[in-house]
Every structure is written in C-alpha cells, then in structure tokens.
ZAKE-217186 format. One record per residue (C-alpha): residue in three letters; residue number from 1; x negated, y, z. Coordinates in Angstrom, 1 decimal. Each point is the difference from the previous one (the first is absolute). Last residue first. Layout:
<rs>
+------+-----+--------+--------+--------+
: rest :  nr :   east :  north :     up :
+------+-----+--------+--------+--------+
:  ALA : NUM :      X :      Y :      Z :
...
+------+-----+--------+--------+--------+
</rs>
This chain:
<rs>
+------+-----+--------+--------+--------+
: rest :  nr :   east :  north :     up :
+------+-----+--------+--------+--------+
:  LYS : 409 :  -78.8 :   92.7 :   80.4 :
:  LYS : 408 :    1.3 :    1.5 :    3.0 :
:  ASN : 407 :   -1.5 :   -2.4 :    2.2 :
:  THR : 406 :   -3.3 :    0.7 :   -1.4 :
:  LYS : 405 :    0.1 :    3.7 :    0.5 :
:  ALA : 404 :    1.1 :   -0.5 :    3.6 :
:  SER : 403 :   -3.1 :   -2.3 :    0.5 :
:  GLU : 402 :   -2.4 :    2.6 :   -1.3 :
:  ILE : 401 :    1.6 :    2.7 :    2.3 :
:  LEU : 400 :   -0.3 :   -2.6 :    3.0 :
:  ALA : 399 :   -3.7 :   -0.7 :   -0.8 :
:  LYS : 398 :   -0.9 :    3.7 :   -0.3 :
:  VAL : 397 :    1.5 :    0.6 :    3.4 :
:  ALA : 396 :   -2.0 :   -3.0 :    1.5 :
:  PRO : 395 :   -3.2 :    1.5 :   -1.4 :
:  LEU : 394 :    0.5 :    3.6 :    0.9 :
:  GLU : 393 :   -1.0 :    2.4 :   -2.4 :
:  GLU : 392 :   -1.9 :    2.8 :    1.5 :
:  GLY : 391 :    1.5 :    3.7 :   -0.2 :
:  ALA : 390 :   -1.2 :    1.0 :    3.3 :
:  ILE : 389 :    3.6 :   -0.2 :    1.5 :
:  LEU : 388 :    0.1 :   -3.6 :   -1.0 :
:  ASN : 387 :   -3.4 :   -0.7 :    1.5 :
:  ILE : 386 :    1.2 :    1.8 :    3.3 :
:  SER : 385 :    3.4 :   -1.9 :    0.0 :
:  ALA : 384 :   -1.9 :   -3.5 :   -0.4 :
:  GLY : 383 :   -2.7 :    0.7 :    2.7 :
:  GLY : 382 :    2.4 :    1.3 :    2.6 :
:  GLY : 381 :    2.9 :   -2.3 :   -0.6 :
:  SER : 380 :    3.3 :    0.1 :    1.8 :
:  SER : 379 :    0.5 :    3.7 :   -1.2 :
:  ILE : 378 :    1.8 :    2.8 :    1.9 :
:  HIS : 377 :    2.3 :    1.8 :   -2.5 :
:  THR : 376 :    1.8 :    3.2 :    0.1 :
:  VAL : 375 :   -1.2 :    1.0 :    3.4 :
:  VAL : 374 :    3.1 :    0.7 :    2.3 :
:  GLY : 373 :    1.8 :   -3.3 :   -0.7 :
:  GLU : 372 :   -2.8 :   -1.8 :    2.0 :
:  LEU : 371 :   -1.9 :    2.5 :    2.2 :
:  ASP : 370 :    0.9 :   -1.8 :    3.2 :
:  MET : 369 :   -3.4 :    1.2 :    1.5 :
:  SER : 368 :   -1.0 :   -3.7 :    0.5 :
:  SER : 367 :    0.9 :   -0.5 :   -3.8 :
:  ALA : 366 :   -2.5 :    2.9 :   -0.8 :
:  ALA : 365 :   -2.8 :   -1.6 :    1.9 :
:  ALA : 364 :    0.4 :   -3.2 :   -1.6 :
:  ALA : 363 :    0.1 :    1.6 :   -3.5 :
:  LEU : 362 :   -3.2 :    1.7 :    0.9 :
:  HIS : 361 :   -1.7 :   -3.1 :    1.3 :
:  GLY : 360 :    0.9 :   -2.0 :   -3.2 :
:  GLY : 359 :    2.3 :    1.0 :   -2.7 :
:  GLY : 358 :   -0.1 :    3.2 :   -2.0 :
:  ILE : 357 :    2.3 :    3.0 :    1.0 :
:  ILE : 356 :    1.8 :    1.4 :   -2.9 :
:  SER : 355 :    1.8 :    3.2 :    0.1 :
:  PHE : 354 :    2.4 :    2.1 :   -2.4 :
:  GLY : 353 :    0.3 :    3.6 :    1.0 :
:  GLU : 352 :    1.9 :    1.5 :    2.8 :
:  SER : 351 :   -2.6 :   -0.4 :    2.6 :
:  GLU : 350 :    0.8 :   -0.4 :    3.5 :
:  GLY : 349 :   -0.8 :   -3.8 :   -0.1 :
:  ILE : 348 :   -3.4 :    0.9 :   -1.6 :
:  ALA : 347 :   -0.5 :    2.6 :    2.9 :
:  ASN : 346 :    0.8 :   -2.7 :    2.5 :
:  LEU : 345 :   -2.6 :   -2.2 :   -1.6 :
:  LEU : 344 :   -2.6 :    2.8 :    0.1 :
:  ASP : 343 :    0.6 :    0.5 :    3.6 :
:  LYS : 342 :    0.0 :   -3.6 :    1.0 :
:  THR : 341 :   -3.4 :   -0.9 :   -1.9 :
:  GLY : 340 :   -1.9 :    3.0 :    1.1 :
:  ALA : 339 :    1.3 :    0.0 :    3.6 :
:  ASP : 338 :   -0.7 :   -3.8 :    0.5 :
:  PHE : 337 :   -3.3 :    0.6 :    1.6 :
:  GLY : 336 :    0.9 :    0.8 :    3.6 :
:  ASP : 335 :    0.8 :   -3.6 :    1.0 :
:  ARG : 334 :   -1.6 :   -2.6 :   -2.5 :
:  GLU : 333 :    2.2 :   -1.6 :   -2.6 :
:  PHE : 332 :   -0.2 :    3.1 :   -2.2 :
:  VAL : 331 :   -3.8 :   -0.6 :   -0.7 :
:  GLY : 330 :    0.0 :    2.7 :   -2.7 :
:  ALA : 329 :    2.1 :    1.6 :   -2.8 :
:  PRO : 328 :    1.9 :   -3.3 :   -0.7 :
:  GLY : 327 :   -0.4 :   -1.6 :   -3.8 :
:  ASN : 326 :    2.2 :    0.9 :   -3.0 :
:  ALA : 325 :    2.4 :    2.8 :   -0.6 :
:  PHE : 324 :    1.5 :    1.0 :   -3.3 :
:  LEU : 323 :    2.1 :    3.1 :   -0.3 :
:  THR : 322 :    2.0 :    1.7 :   -2.7 :
:  LYS : 321 :    1.8 :    3.5 :    0.5 :
:  ALA : 320 :   -2.7 :    1.3 :    2.1 :
:  GLU : 319 :    0.3 :    3.3 :    1.9 :
:  LEU : 318 :    0.5 :   -1.8 :    3.3 :
:  ILE : 317 :   -3.2 :   -2.2 :   -0.5 :
:  LYS : 316 :   -2.2 :    3.0 :   -0.8 :
:  GLU : 315 :    1.2 :    1.8 :    3.2 :
:  ILE : 314 :   -0.5 :   -3.2 :    2.1 :
:  TYR : 313 :   -3.5 :   -0.4 :   -1.3 :
:  ILE : 312 :   -1.1 :    3.3 :    1.1 :
:  GLU : 311 :    1.4 :   -0.3 :    3.5 :
:  ILE : 310 :   -1.4 :   -3.6 :    0.3 :
:  THR : 309 :   -3.4 :    1.3 :   -1.0 :
:  LYS : 308 :    0.1 :    2.7 :    2.9 :
:  SER : 307 :    1.0 :   -2.8 :    2.3 :
:  GLY : 306 :   -2.9 :   -2.1 :   -0.7 :
:  ILE : 305 :   -0.1 :   -3.2 :   -2.0 :
:  ASP : 304 :   -0.4 :   -3.3 :    1.8 :
:  TYR : 303 :   -2.5 :   -2.5 :    1.6 :
:  ILE : 302 :   -3.6 :    1.3 :   -1.0 :
:  PRO : 301 :   -2.5 :   -1.9 :    2.1 :
:  LEU : 300 :   -2.8 :    2.0 :    1.7 :
:  ASN : 299 :   -3.2 :    1.5 :   -1.2 :
:  PRO : 298 :    1.4 :    3.5 :    0.4 :
:  ILE : 297 :    1.9 :    1.6 :   -3.0 :
:  ASN : 296 :   -0.6 :    3.9 :   -0.6 :
:  ASP : 295 :    0.9 :    0.2 :   -3.7 :
:  SER : 294 :    3.3 :   -1.5 :    0.3 :
:  PRO : 293 :    1.0 :    2.3 :    2.9 :
:  TYR : 292 :    0.4 :   -2.1 :    3.3 :
:  GLU : 291 :    2.9 :   -1.5 :    1.9 :
:  VAL : 290 :   -0.4 :   -1.9 :    3.1 :
:  ARG : 289 :    2.3 :   -3.0 :    0.8 :
:  SER : 288 :   -0.9 :   -2.0 :    3.1 :
:  ASP : 287 :   -2.1 :   -2.9 :    0.9 :
:  ASP : 286 :   -3.0 :    2.1 :    0.9 :
:  GLU : 285 :    0.1 :    1.2 :   -3.6 :
:  LEU : 284 :    2.1 :   -1.6 :   -2.7 :
:  ILE : 283 :   -0.2 :    2.7 :   -2.6 :
:  ALA : 282 :    3.0 :    1.8 :   -2.0 :
:  LEU : 281 :   -1.1 :    1.7 :   -3.0 :
:  ASP : 280 :    0.3 :    3.6 :   -1.4 :
:  VAL : 279 :    0.1 :    1.7 :   -3.5 :
:  PRO : 278 :    1.3 :   -3.3 :   -1.5 :
:  LEU : 277 :   -0.5 :   -0.4 :   -3.9 :
:  ILE : 276 :    2.5 :    1.1 :   -2.7 :
:  ILE : 275 :   -0.7 :   -1.4 :   -3.5 :
:  LYS : 274 :    1.6 :    2.0 :   -2.7 :
:  ASP : 273 :   -2.3 :    2.9 :   -0.4 :
:  GLU : 272 :   -3.0 :   -2.4 :    0.1 :
:  TYR : 271 :    1.2 :   -1.7 :   -3.0 :
:  ASP : 270 :   -3.1 :   -0.6 :   -2.3 :
:  GLU : 269 :   -2.9 :    0.3 :    2.4 :
:  LEU : 268 :    2.1 :   -1.5 :    2.9 :
:  LEU : 267 :    0.7 :   -2.9 :   -1.9 :
:  ASP : 266 :   -3.8 :   -0.6 :   -0.8 :
:  ARG : 265 :   -0.7 :    0.4 :    3.6 :
:  ALA : 264 :    2.6 :   -2.4 :    1.0 :
:  ILE : 263 :   -1.5 :   -2.8 :   -2.6 :
:  GLU : 262 :   -3.4 :    0.8 :    1.8 :
:  ILE : 261 :    1.4 :   -0.5 :    3.4 :
:  TYR : 260 :    1.7 :   -3.2 :   -1.1 :
:  ASP : 259 :   -3.1 :   -1.8 :   -0.4 :
:  GLU : 258 :   -0.4 :    0.2 :    3.9 :
:  TYR : 257 :    3.4 :   -1.8 :    0.3 :
:  GLY : 256 :   -1.1 :   -3.4 :    1.4 :
:  ARG : 255 :    1.8 :    0.3 :    3.3 :
:  GLU : 254 :   -3.5 :    0.1 :    1.8 :
:  LYS : 253 :   -1.1 :    2.9 :   -2.4 :
:  ILE : 252 :    3.0 :    2.1 :    1.0 :
:  PHE : 251 :   -0.3 :   -0.9 :    3.7 :
:  ASN : 250 :   -3.8 :    0.8 :   -0.2 :
:  LEU : 249 :    0.9 :    3.6 :   -1.3 :
:  ASN : 248 :    2.3 :    0.5 :    2.9 :
:  TYR : 247 :   -2.6 :   -1.1 :    2.6 :
:  GLU : 246 :   -2.8 :    1.9 :   -1.7 :
:  LYS : 245 :    1.5 :    3.3 :   -0.1 :
:  LEU : 244 :    2.8 :    1.4 :   -2.0 :
:  ASP : 243 :   -2.2 :    2.6 :   -1.8 :
:  TYR : 242 :    2.3 :    1.6 :   -2.5 :
:  GLY : 241 :   -1.6 :    0.0 :   -3.5 :
:  LYS : 240 :    3.0 :   -0.4 :   -2.3 :
:  ALA : 239 :   -0.3 :   -3.7 :   -0.3 :
:  VAL : 238 :   -0.3 :   -0.3 :    3.7 :
:  LEU : 237 :    3.4 :    1.9 :    0.5 :
:  PHE : 236 :    1.2 :   -2.2 :   -2.9 :
:  ILE : 235 :   -0.8 :   -3.2 :    1.8 :
:  ASN : 234 :    1.4 :    1.2 :    3.3 :
:  ALA : 233 :    3.1 :    0.9 :   -1.7 :
:  VAL : 232 :    0.6 :   -3.4 :   -1.4 :
:  LEU : 231 :   -0.8 :   -1.5 :    3.4 :
:  GLY : 230 :    3.1 :    1.6 :    1.5 :
:  THR : 229 :    1.5 :    3.0 :   -1.8 :
:  THR : 228 :   -0.1 :    1.7 :   -3.4 :
:  LEU : 227 :    2.9 :    2.1 :   -1.5 :
:  ILE : 226 :    0.0 :   -0.2 :   -3.7 :
:  TYR : 225 :    1.7 :    2.8 :   -1.9 :
:  ASP : 224 :    1.7 :    0.4 :   -3.4 :
:  ALA : 223 :    0.0 :   -3.7 :   -0.8 :
:  SER : 222 :    1.0 :   -1.6 :   -3.3 :
:  ASN : 221 :   -2.7 :    1.7 :   -2.1 :
:  THR : 220 :   -1.1 :   -3.5 :   -1.5 :
:  ARG : 219 :   -3.5 :    0.6 :    1.2 :
:  LEU : 218 :    1.2 :    1.2 :    3.4 :
:  ALA : 217 :    2.4 :   -2.8 :    0.6 :
:  ASN : 216 :   -2.4 :   -2.6 :   -1.3 :
:  ALA : 215 :   -3.0 :    1.0 :    2.3 :
:  MET : 214 :    2.5 :    0.4 :    3.1 :
:  VAL : 213 :    1.3 :   -3.4 :   -0.4 :
:  ASN : 212 :   -3.4 :   -1.3 :   -0.2 :
:  ILE : 211 :   -1.0 :    2.0 :    3.1 :
:  SER : 210 :    2.9 :   -1.4 :    2.0 :
:  ASP : 209 :   -0.7 :   -3.6 :   -0.9 :
:  ASP : 208 :   -3.7 :    0.4 :    0.7 :
:  ALA : 207 :    0.7 :    1.7 :    3.4 :
:  LYS : 206 :    1.6 :   -2.9 :    1.6 :
:  ILE : 205 :   -0.5 :    1.7 :    3.4 :
:  GLY : 204 :    3.1 :    2.2 :   -0.2 :
:  GLY : 203 :    0.3 :    3.2 :   -2.0 :
:  LEU : 202 :    1.8 :    1.5 :   -3.0 :
:  VAL : 201 :    2.8 :    2.6 :    0.1 :
:  TYR : 200 :    1.1 :    0.6 :   -3.7 :
:  VAL : 199 :    1.8 :    3.1 :   -0.9 :
:  ARG : 198 :    1.9 :    0.6 :   -3.3 :
:  PRO : 197 :    1.2 :    3.4 :   -0.3 :
:  GLU : 196 :    1.5 :   -0.4 :   -2.3 :
:  GLN : 195 :    2.8 :   -2.7 :   -0.9 :
:  ALA : 194 :   -0.4 :   -3.7 :   -0.3 :
:  ASN : 193 :    3.0 :   -1.6 :   -1.6 :
:  ASP : 192 :   -1.6 :   -3.0 :   -1.8 :
:  LEU : 191 :   -2.2 :   -0.6 :    2.9 :
:  ILE : 190 :    2.9 :    0.0 :    2.3 :
:  GLY : 189 :    2.0 :   -2.5 :   -1.9 :
:  PHE : 188 :   -2.9 :   -2.1 :   -0.6 :
:  LEU : 187 :   -0.6 :   -0.1 :    3.9 :
:  SER : 186 :    3.5 :   -0.7 :    0.8 :
:  ASN : 185 :    0.8 :   -2.5 :   -2.9 :
:  LEU : 184 :   -3.1 :   -1.8 :    0.6 :
:  GLU : 183 :    0.4 :   -0.3 :    3.9 :
:  LEU : 182 :    3.7 :   -0.9 :   -0.2 :
:  GLU : 181 :   -0.5 :   -2.8 :   -2.6 :
:  MET : 180 :   -3.1 :   -1.5 :    1.8 :
:  VAL : 179 :    2.0 :    0.0 :    3.3 :
:  ARG : 178 :    3.2 :   -1.6 :   -1.8 :
:  GLY : 177 :   -2.0 :   -2.5 :   -1.9 :
:  ALA : 176 :   -1.3 :    0.6 :   -3.4 :
:  ILE : 175 :    0.5 :   -2.8 :   -2.6 :
:  SER : 174 :   -2.1 :   -2.3 :   -1.9 :
:  PRO : 173 :    1.1 :   -2.5 :   -2.8 :
:  LEU : 172 :   -2.5 :   -2.8 :    0.6 :
:  VAL : 171 :   -3.3 :   -1.1 :   -1.7 :
:  GLN : 170 :   -2.2 :    3.2 :   -0.2 :
:  SER : 169 :    1.6 :    1.6 :    3.0 :
:  PHE : 168 :   -0.8 :   -2.9 :    2.0 :
:  GLY : 167 :   -3.7 :    0.8 :    0.1 :
:  ILE : 166 :    0.3 :    3.7 :    0.6 :
:  ILE : 165 :    0.7 :    0.2 :    4.0 :
:  SER : 164 :   -0.8 :   -3.4 :    1.0 :
:  THR : 163 :   -3.3 :    0.0 :   -2.0 :
:  GLN : 162 :   -1.3 :    3.3 :    0.9 :
:  SER : 161 :   -0.4 :    3.3 :   -1.7 :
:  ARG : 160 :    0.7 :    2.2 :    3.0 :
:  HIS : 159 :    1.7 :    3.5 :   -0.4 :
:  ALA : 158 :    3.3 :   -1.6 :    0.6 :
:  THR : 157 :   -1.2 :   -1.3 :    3.5 :
:  ALA : 156 :    2.4 :    2.5 :    2.0 :
:  PHE : 155 :    2.6 :   -0.5 :   -2.7 :
:  ALA : 154 :    0.5 :   -3.6 :    1.0 :
:  ASP : 153 :    3.5 :   -0.6 :   -1.1 :
:  ASN : 152 :   -0.8 :   -2.1 :   -3.1 :
:  VAL : 151 :    2.7 :   -2.2 :   -1.1 :
:  PHE : 150 :   -1.0 :   -3.1 :   -2.2 :
:  TYR : 149 :    2.9 :   -1.9 :   -1.5 :
:  ASP : 148 :    1.2 :   -3.3 :   -1.1 :
:  ALA : 147 :   -2.6 :   -2.3 :    2.1 :
:  LEU : 146 :   -1.2 :   -3.4 :    0.3 :
:  PRO : 145 :   -2.1 :    0.1 :   -3.1 :
:  TYR : 144 :   -1.6 :    3.2 :    1.5 :
:  LEU : 143 :   -1.5 :   -1.7 :    3.1 :
:  LYS : 142 :   -2.7 :   -2.3 :   -1.2 :
:  GLN : 141 :   -1.3 :    2.1 :   -2.9 :
:  VAL : 140 :    0.0 :    3.2 :    1.9 :
:  MET : 139 :   -1.8 :   -1.6 :    3.0 :
:  VAL : 138 :   -2.5 :   -1.9 :   -2.2 :
:  SER : 137 :   -0.9 :    3.3 :   -1.9 :
:  ASN : 136 :    0.8 :    0.1 :   -3.7 :
:  ALA : 135 :    2.1 :    3.2 :    0.4 :
:  GLN : 134 :   -2.7 :    1.6 :    1.9 :
:  GLU : 133 :   -2.7 :   -1.1 :   -2.5 :
:  GLU : 132 :    2.2 :    1.5 :   -2.7 :
:  ALA : 131 :    0.4 :    3.3 :    1.9 :
:  SER : 130 :   -3.6 :    0.1 :    0.6 :
:  LEU : 129 :   -1.6 :   -0.9 :    3.2 :
:  LYS : 128 :   -1.5 :    2.5 :    2.6 :
:  PRO : 127 :   -0.3 :   -2.5 :    3.0 :
:  MET : 126 :    2.6 :    0.1 :    2.8 :
:  GLU : 125 :    2.6 :   -2.6 :   -0.7 :
:  GLU : 124 :   -2.1 :   -2.6 :   -1.7 :
:  SER : 123 :   -1.4 :   -1.5 :    3.2 :
:  PHE : 122 :    3.5 :   -0.6 :    1.5 :
:  PHE : 121 :   -0.1 :    0.9 :    3.8 :
:  ARG : 120 :    1.1 :    3.4 :   -1.3 :
:  VAL : 119 :    3.5 :   -1.3 :   -0.8 :
:  ASN : 118 :    0.7 :   -0.3 :    4.0 :
:  GLU : 117 :    2.2 :   -3.1 :    0.0 :
:  LEU : 116 :    3.5 :   -0.3 :   -1.6 :
:  LEU : 115 :    3.0 :    1.6 :    1.5 :
:  VAL : 114 :    3.3 :   -1.9 :   -0.7 :
:  ILE : 113 :    3.5 :    1.4 :   -0.1 :
:  GLU : 112 :    3.3 :   -1.9 :   -0.8 :
:  GLY : 111 :    2.9 :    1.8 :   -1.6 :
:  ASN : 110 :    0.6 :   -2.8 :   -2.6 :
:  VAL : 109 :   -1.5 :   -3.3 :    1.1 :
:  MET : 108 :   -3.8 :   -0.8 :   -0.1 :
:  ASN : 107 :   -1.1 :   -3.4 :   -1.0 :
:  SER : 106 :   -2.4 :    0.9 :   -2.8 :
:  ILE : 105 :   -1.6 :    2.7 :    2.4 :
:  VAL : 104 :   -0.6 :   -2.5 :    2.8 :
:  ASN : 103 :   -1.6 :   -2.5 :   -2.5 :
:  LEU : 102 :   -2.3 :    2.7 :   -1.5 :
:  ALA : 101 :   -1.2 :    0.9 :    3.5 :
:  GLN : 100 :   -0.6 :   -3.6 :    1.0 :
:  SER :  99 :   -1.8 :   -0.7 :   -3.2 :
:  SER :  98 :   -2.3 :    2.8 :    0.7 :
:  PHE :  97 :    0.6 :    3.4 :   -1.7 :
:  ILE :  96 :   -0.2 :    2.7 :    2.7 :
:  SER :  95 :   -0.5 :   -1.9 :    3.3 :
:  ASP :  94 :    1.2 :    0.2 :    3.6 :
:  VAL :  93 :    3.7 :    0.4 :   -0.9 :
:  TYR :  92 :    2.0 :    2.3 :    2.3 :
:  GLN :  91 :    4.0 :   -0.2 :   -0.2 :
:  VAL :  90 :    1.6 :    3.3 :    0.2 :
:  GLU :  89 :    3.1 :   -0.8 :    2.2 :
:  LYS :  88 :    2.8 :    2.6 :   -0.2 :
:  GLY :  87 :    0.6 :    3.1 :    2.2 :
:  ILE :  86 :   -2.3 :    2.2 :   -2.5 :
:  ILE :  85 :   -1.9 :    1.5 :    2.9 :
:  ASN :  84 :   -0.2 :   -3.0 :    2.0 :
:  SER :  83 :   -1.1 :   -2.2 :   -2.8 :
:  LEU :  82 :   -2.4 :    2.5 :   -1.4 :
:  SER :  81 :   -1.9 :    0.0 :    3.4 :
:  LEU :  80 :   -0.1 :   -3.9 :    0.2 :
:  ALA :  79 :   -1.4 :    0.0 :   -3.9 :
:  HIS :  78 :   -2.4 :    2.8 :    0.9 :
:  GLN :  77 :   -1.3 :   -2.2 :    3.0 :
:  LYS :  76 :   -0.7 :   -2.9 :   -2.3 :
:  LEU :  75 :   -1.7 :    2.2 :   -2.6 :
:  THR :  74 :   -3.5 :   -1.4 :    0.6 :
:  THR :  73 :   -3.1 :    2.3 :    0.8 :
:  PHE :  72 :   -2.4 :    2.7 :   -0.9 :
:  ASP :  71 :    0.4 :    2.2 :    2.7 :
:  SER :  70 :   -3.9 :   -0.3 :    1.0 :
:  LYS :  69 :   -0.8 :    0.9 :   -3.6 :
:  GLY :  68 :   -2.5 :   -2.0 :   -1.8 :
:  PRO :  67 :    2.6 :   -1.1 :   -2.8 :
:  ARG :  66 :    2.7 :    2.6 :   -0.4 :
:  SER :  65 :    3.0 :    1.3 :    2.0 :
:  GLN :  64 :    3.3 :   -1.9 :    0.1 :
:  HIS :  63 :    1.5 :   -0.9 :   -3.5 :
:  ALA :  62 :    3.5 :   -0.7 :   -1.4 :
:  LEU :  61 :    2.0 :   -2.2 :   -2.4 :
:  ILE :  60 :    3.6 :   -0.8 :    1.1 :
:  VAL :  59 :    2.2 :   -2.7 :   -1.7 :
:  VAL :  58 :    3.5 :    1.1 :   -0.2 :
:  LYS :  57 :    2.6 :   -2.5 :   -1.4 :
:  ALA :  56 :    2.5 :    2.7 :   -1.1 :
:  GLY :  55 :    3.7 :   -0.1 :    1.0 :
:  ARG :  54 :    0.6 :    3.7 :    0.0 :
:  ASP :  53 :   -0.2 :    0.1 :    3.6 :
:  SER :  52 :   -3.7 :   -1.2 :   -0.1 :
:  LEU :  51 :   -0.9 :    2.3 :   -2.5 :
:  GLU :  50 :    1.6 :    2.8 :    2.1 :
:  SER :  49 :   -1.7 :   -1.2 :    3.2 :
:  ILE :  48 :   -3.3 :   -0.1 :   -1.5 :
:  THR :  47 :    0.2 :    3.3 :   -1.6 :
:  THR :  46 :    1.3 :    1.8 :    3.2 :
:  SER :  45 :   -2.4 :   -2.0 :    2.1 :
:  HIS :  44 :   -3.0 :    1.5 :   -1.9 :
:  LEU :  43 :    0.0 :    3.2 :    2.3 :
:  VAL :  42 :    0.6 :   -1.9 :    3.2 :
:  MET :  41 :   -2.8 :   -2.0 :   -0.9 :
:  ARG :  40 :   -2.3 :    3.1 :   -0.6 :
:  THR :  39 :    0.9 :    1.5 :    3.4 :
:  ASP :  38 :   -0.5 :   -3.2 :    1.9 :
:  ASP :  37 :   -3.0 :    1.2 :    2.3 :
:  LEU :  36 :   -2.3 :   -1.7 :    2.4 :
:  LEU :  35 :   -0.2 :   -3.4 :   -1.3 :
:  GLU :  34 :   -1.5 :   -2.4 :    2.5 :
:  GLY :  33 :   -3.5 :   -1.2 :   -0.1 :
:  SER :  32 :   -0.2 :    0.1 :    3.7 :
:  LEU :  31 :   -3.4 :    1.9 :    0.2 :
:  PRO :  30 :   -0.6 :    1.7 :   -3.4 :
:  ASP :  29 :    3.9 :    1.0 :    0.1 :
:  VAL :  28 :    1.0 :    0.0 :   -3.6 :
:  PRO :  27 :    1.0 :    2.9 :   -2.2 :
:  SER :  26 :    2.2 :   -1.1 :   -2.9 :
:  ASN :  25 :   -0.1 :   -0.7 :   -3.8 :
:  VAL :  24 :    3.5 :   -0.7 :   -0.9 :
:  ASP :  23 :   -0.4 :    0.8 :   -3.6 :
:  VAL :  22 :    2.7 :   -1.7 :   -2.1 :
:  ARG :  21 :   -0.3 :   -2.3 :   -3.2 :
:  LEU :  20 :    3.3 :   -1.9 :   -0.6 :
:  LEU :  19 :    0.1 :   -3.0 :   -2.0 :
:  VAL :  18 :    3.7 :   -0.6 :   -0.9 :
:  THR :  17 :    1.7 :   -3.3 :   -0.6 :
:  LYS :  16 :    3.4 :    0.5 :   -1.5 :
:  GLY :  15 :    3.3 :   -1.5 :    1.4 :
:  GLU :  14 :    1.6 :    3.4 :   -0.1 :
:  PHE :  13 :   -2.5 :    2.7 :   -0.9 :
:  ASP :  12 :    1.9 :    2.0 :   -2.7 :
:  PHE :  11 :   -2.3 :    2.6 :   -1.4 :
:  ASP :  10 :   -0.2 :    3.7 :   -1.1 :
:  ASP :   9 :    1.0 :    1.4 :    3.6 :
:  MET :   8 :   -3.3 :   -1.6 :    1.3 :
:  THR :   7 :   -2.0 :    2.6 :   -1.9 :
:  ASP :   6 :   -1.6 :   -0.1 :   -3.3 :
:  PHE :   5 :   -2.6 :    2.6 :   -1.0 :
:  ASP :   4 :   -0.2 :    3.1 :   -2.2 :
:  TYR :   3 :   -2.8 :    2.6 :    0.1 :
:  ASP :   2 :   -0.9 :    2.9 :   -2.3 :
:  MET :   1 :   -0.5 :    3.2 :    2.2 :
+------+-----+--------+--------+--------+
</rs>
C-alpha cells in the first residue's frame, strides 16, 4: 500500500506554534453534565505532553458531540481533565477565533498549552464543504497565520471531511501526531501483510458500517469468512428468509436499516459460502437468557448469539491468520448476554494470527478484558478503522499524505 506521511520526528517544535487537532469526545452524565470517561484524553496526552516538552506552543482543537445532542457542550471540563492527566495547566479559552482567543495564542510562551472551544460550535465545521471552502473558512483563515504547523492526532475522526480536520492541511505543513501515527502504521502494516484465512467478525448496532466493510471485503476478495453477530446478523437472517418476528424486524426498521436487508440479500446471493450466520440466538425472556434456534425465534428481543454459534465462530477464529472484528456480538452490558462478545474476544486473543479490533464498544470491552498486548492492535477509532479496512480513503489521511508530498518539494 502506497502511503507516506510526516510524523513528529520530522520537525523541530522549539518556539513554534502548533495547532493540534485531537478527538477527546467523551461520554457525559445527562444529569450532572460531568464527563464519565477520560480514555481519549489519556490517549492524546502523549502527543500533547511531547509537543509541550519539546518547546511548542500547543493550541488544541477538539469537539464534543454534535448540535442537537444532549452532550453537545463546552470543553471546559475537558481542559480540567487534561490538566490533571498531563500534570500541567491546560488553559481553556471559551471561543475559537475571537479577538480574545487570538490574543491568548499570540502571547503564549514555549511549552504552554491552550484548549480552544468546541469546534462544532462553529457553523462551517460540520457541513460538507470542498477542500478550498474549508481552507477559506473563517476559522482556518483566522488561526493559521498564527501557527507554524498543524498536527492531526484525531484518528477517530479521520474519516470525516470537516473543516478542523482538513482545512488547515491546505495552508500549513501537516503532521501525524503519535496516536494517528500508531494507528496508521499498525493498520496499514497488518493490511499489507494479511495472510489467509482472513476472517472478519462483524456485528454491533451500527450495521451500516459493518455491512459496507463486508461488501468491500467480499468484492475485493480480501475476506475468506465473515462471521455475523449483533444487528448485522439479524439483518442477514431476515434477508435469508428467517422469521425473526415483529419485535426484531421493527427494531431493524427503527434503526433505519430496512434498506440494508436488500443489500444483505444481494451479498448472500453472490457470497453465501463466505457469510456465516448464527444457528442459534439468545433471547431476553422473563428477564433471563434463553437460547433458540435461529429458525424458531419467539416475538421477543434478540440480545446475543447462542452457544452453538459461539462454538462454530471460535473454531473459525482460531484457524484464522488475519482477523478483523468490529461491533459487539450482543447487548454485552447486560448480565447474561455478554457471552458472545467475551468468548469471541477471548478467542481472538488466543489466535496466533494478526488481529485488529475496531474502536467503540468492542474496543472498550477488549480493554476491560486486558487484551491489550494480546490482540495485535486495538483501534481508538471505530468508524475510521472500519473505513480504512474497507478500503475507503480517509480524508484526514489523504490530507497528511498530500502535505508530505508538498513538504518534500
């Protein structure tokens, strides 16, 4: 795979002003408004600390949620949390490019760290703009003259073509931060060395992501088997003609995935020998786990794959030389319904092949099971990793590669 991007090893940051894009989007308590998890802040603290220690003036750009969501809020608490993690003050500025923000940046001293306001408060952040429009946005035009470099460490948002991710790469030398560097080297490295059999374990509730990956992997002949779990499996079971009853069919429709039933039907027609479906499922019945064959499901919610399916899937996983898993197998947060997710993750950990776990809930489950260092790579970005695995071009990565070409001229 042809890729080349600049890293922090390629530049001297002493006395330089660096615009650093991170992804510290975190769960927020709906009642108290307090941050519930600092995992992503701990992750990015390596890049932030290194830039500060190397004498850079670090100006952090980040987002929290999106307009219309209950957790769409300021980054004040994020600054406090980052300060505690890094052991150095991270000054919070409650605007992005106001005269106050520009004044603070202009007067920074070497090693100082500033966190600007939630970039999604800015109206030109989210719309789909061209690269030229992003570069000419108010935010980019106000901030870039004060900076020497743009460091993108937000791998989890690398699949988004948004102004704070792409715009600065048009006007400043753009560099991969340590999180971005690790993710790209790990994922590209595994993909470049993929050995057969290549097994994908695809589930979760974001079925569109998994089905898009599946379609690409099958069409490019980069997957030998697809093991389906979660809502993905339910969609494929319906597509194959299984009667999952009104409750589960309505759930698919409510999530906006009814059209994916036809997509699944087409994939089964072309690749049925490679797509493995559950032979049994775990149902929530009388507040307990009860397993039924997939062709005899009652009108009750499906919460996990069944034990016979788990056995079949584990056998395939242990035979694999390359593994990619995305999305939990069921409602693993609920007692009695974590068997599919945990047993498959343990099998991936036991596998002797290369293994990648996509971000999101499955990465959190893997981390809670102490699988870091056992699994080859646990990604910090579900959407980004799954899009990269699917062969999609990530806008942020493209911007880094283009910048590296420009810098070498």
